[in-house]
C-alpha positions in Angstrom: 18.0 11.6 4.6 19.5 12.7 1.3 18.5 15.8 -0.6 18.7 16.0 -4.4 18.7 19.3 -6.4 16.7 19.3 -9.5 17.4 22.7 -10.9 19.9 21.4 -13.5 17.6 18.9 -15.2 17.0 20.1 -18.8 13.4 20.7 -19.9 13.7 18.3 -22.8 14.5 15.4 -20.4 11.6 16.3 -18.2 9.4 16.3 -21.3 10.7 12.9 -22.2 10.0 11.7 -18.7 6.4 12.9 -19.1 6.0 11.0 -22.4 7.4 7.9 -20.8 5.0 8.2 -17.9 2.0 8.7 -20.2 2.8 5.9 -22.6 5.0 3.2 -21.0 4.6 3.3 -17.2 2.2 1.2 -15.2 -0.3 3.1 -13.1 1.8 3.1 -9.9 4.9 4.3 -11.6 2.9 6.8 -13.7 1.4 8.3 -10.6 4.9 8.6 -9.1 6.4 10.2 -12.2 3.4 12.6 -12.6 4.0 13.8 -9.1 7.7 14.2 -9.7 7.5 16.1 -12.9 6.1 19.4 -11.5 8.9 19.3 -8.8 11.5 18.9 -11.6 10.0 21.8 -13.6 10.0 24.0 -10.5 13.6 23.1 -9.7 12.5 22.0 -6.2 14.8 19.9 -4.1 13.8 16.3 -3.4 14.5 14.5 -0.1 14.6 10.8 0.6 13.1 9.6 3.9 14.1 6.6 6.0 11.3 4.0 5.6 11.8 3.0 9.3 11.2 6.6 10.5 8.8 6.3 13.4 5.6 8.4 13.5 3.6 9.1 16.6 -0.1 8.3 16.3 -0.9 12.0 16.0 1.6 12.4 13.1 0.4 9.3 11.4 -3.3 10.4 11.7 -2.3 13.8 10.1 -0.5 12.0 7.3 -3.4 9.7 6.6 -6.0 12.5 6.9 -8.0 10.7 9.6 -8.7 11.4 13.2 -6.4 10.1 15.9 -9.4 8.1 17.3 -9.9 6.4 13.9 -6.2 5.7 13.6 -6.3 3.9 17.0 -9.1 1.8 15.8 -7.1 0.8 12.7 -4.1 0.0 14.9 -6.2 -2.1 17.3 -7.7 -4.0 14.4 -4.2 -4.8 13.1 -4.8 -2.9 9.8 -1.6 -0.9 10.4 1.4 -2.4 12.0 3.0 -0.6 15.0 5.4 -1.2 17.8 5.5 0.1 21.4 8.0 2.4 22.9 7.3 2.1 26.5 3.6 2.6 26.7 3.4 4.7 23.5 2.8 3.4 20.0 5.0 4.2 17.0 4.2 3.5 13.4 7.0 3.1 10.8 6.7 5.1 7.6 6.9 1.9 5.6 3.8 0.6 7.4 1.9 3.8 6.8 2.8 3.7 3.1 1.8 0.0 2.9 -1.6 0.9 4.4 -2.0 3.9 2.1 -1.2 1.7 -0.9 -3.7 -1.0 0.2 -6.4 1.6 0.8 -5.7 3.0 -2.7 -5.8 -0.4 -4.3 -9.1 -1.2 -2.5 -10.6 2.0 -3.8 -9.5 1.3 -7.3 -10.9 -2.2 -7.2 -14.2 -0.9 -5.8 -14.4 1.7 -8.6 -13.7 -0.9 -11.2 -16.4 -3.2 -9.8 -19.0 -0.3 -9.8 -18.0 0.5 -13.4 -18.4 -3.1 -14.5 -21.7 -3.4 -12.7 -23.0 -0.2 -14.4 -21.8 -1.4 -17.7 -23.6 -4.8 -17.2 -26.7 -3.0 -16.1 -26.8 -0.7 -19.1 -26.3 -3.7 -21.4 -29.2 -5.6 -19.8 -31.5 -2.5 -20.1 -30.5 -2.2 -23.8 -31.2 -5.9 -24.3 -34.6 -5.6 -22.7 -35.5 -2.5 -24.7 -34.4 -4.2 -27.9 -36.6 -7.3 -27.1 -39.7 -5.1 -26.6 
């Protein structure tokens, strides 16, 4: 695990990073950069984490914000990969992140479908009202 100090990053460069995030970055990179910018402004240290770092089911449930019981259901369904250490389960950070990303993508897709449905519905109502 490496730690990076950010106290020496000039404010102008942080501002440029913010402009890049807003104008040029895709949604995933924009989200990352927008989360990084406040840390840079505050001069906080940043740490990298080993993607293979194992989490216990309790730690994984806390990270995901779900109950341990629900996490076990997700593990049993195969929605989150895990490996056994003796009789205990361990979940790699990369597998937790993959699940979180998939869950976020599913939410985004569902929101887009609802928005499109509402738009189509409003258009149909407008067409019916215009025909009357």
